Structure formats: C-alpha cells, structure tokens
N, C-alpha and C positions, 0 to 999 in steps of 0.2 A: 471461552476463549481464555488462556490464561496469561495473556498480555493485559484483558481487560480486569482482571483481578489483583493486577500488580498495584502497588501502592506506588511505584516511583512513575508510571505512565499513564496519563490521562489519555484514554482514547476516544476519540470523537468518531462516530460511524456515520457515514452517507451512504444513500442507497436505497433500495425498496424498501419500504419497512417491514412487510410480510417476510420477506427472505432473512432479515437480522432477527425478527420476533423467533426465529425457530431457535436462535442461538442465544436468547435471552437479552438483546442488546438492542437499545433504543436508537434508530435512525434519527440523524438531524435534518433527513430531508434528501433530496437529488444535489448531485453535485456538477452536474452537467451545464451548459450554456453560460451566460454571463457571470454567475456565480462561481464557477469552476477555477479560475486564475487565481480568485481572492482567496477561496480556500485552501488552495495548495501553497500560496506563497504566505500565509499566516500561519501556517500550520509548522510546528517545529519539524516535523518528518510526515512524509506520504508513503504510508504502507501499501505495496502491491503484491498481491497473493493471488496465485492461479486457484482454481477449483479443481484440485488434485489432477493435474494433468502432468505428471511426471515425465520427463524425458521428450515432452512436445518439442520439435526444433522451431525456433524462433517465435515461442509463446508471447503472445501480444495483449498487454493488458492497457485498458485505456488510462489506468490509473498511471502506469508505468509511464507512458508517452506525456499524458497530460501534465502529470507531474513535473517530469524532465522541461517540458516545453514551458512551464510556469514560472522555473527557477527554484522548486521546492528542493528540498533534501530528500532525496527517493530512498526508501528501503525496499529491496525487493530479495526473493527468495533467488537462489542459482539455477538457471536453467541453460540448456544448451543455446548457444547463439546469441547469449545477454552481450557480450563484448562488441558482436557486430550489429546490434542495434543502436549501443550507445558507448561512447568511449570509455576505456576502463579508467576506474575512480571516480567517473560520473554518478554511479549508484553505487549507495553502500549495501551490501548483500549481508545475509543471514539464514542459518539453516534450521533453527529449533526456536520454539517460543522464548527459552532463557537467552538465547542468542539476539533475538529481537528487542528482548528488553535490553540488555546490554549496549547493544547499537544505539537505540534511543536515547 
C-alpha cells in the first residue's frame, strides 16, 4: 500500500492477520467488540476502503459506520449513496493513494 510507505502517515492496521500479511502489513489484531470505539476515537483518522466493488449502490463498510458512530474522523472512498448514509461533510473523501495521504 502506498499509504503505508508514506513518511507523513503512520498506518495502524486492524483485522485478520492472514489477510494483511498478503500485503506485507502487520495487523494489530481485531477491532471489533469492546475495543472498537476506543480504536476509532483515538485514531487521527479511520480509513474506510471497499474491496474493489466500484459502483455498488450504498456500499456498507463496518469501518465507515463504526467509525462515524464512534465520533472518528472517517476518510472514505467516494461511492454511490454515501450522502444517503451520512450527511454531507460528515466523512472526508479521497480518490487516490496520494489524495488519501493529503487528506489525512
């Protein structure tokens, strides 16, 4: 991931270790359950990305919804229906790795 190589962005990754190992990233463990709100609230930003599902109407990401519910600064890709899920301005959006680094 280009963001992980950035000197200006410290990327903390949570989730299944096997999935992230394929991208040469180390997971800090699961982010669900009781730890989830604390993880989102204490992060500079909570990054929400899909799994290459362009054009999917109302794509739902647990990171997107959990981060917003926890009061985190959520950065998401743009997708159809985002403004129907959360009010405009509630989520920062980006379109490329360079744009994500600049937003964060």
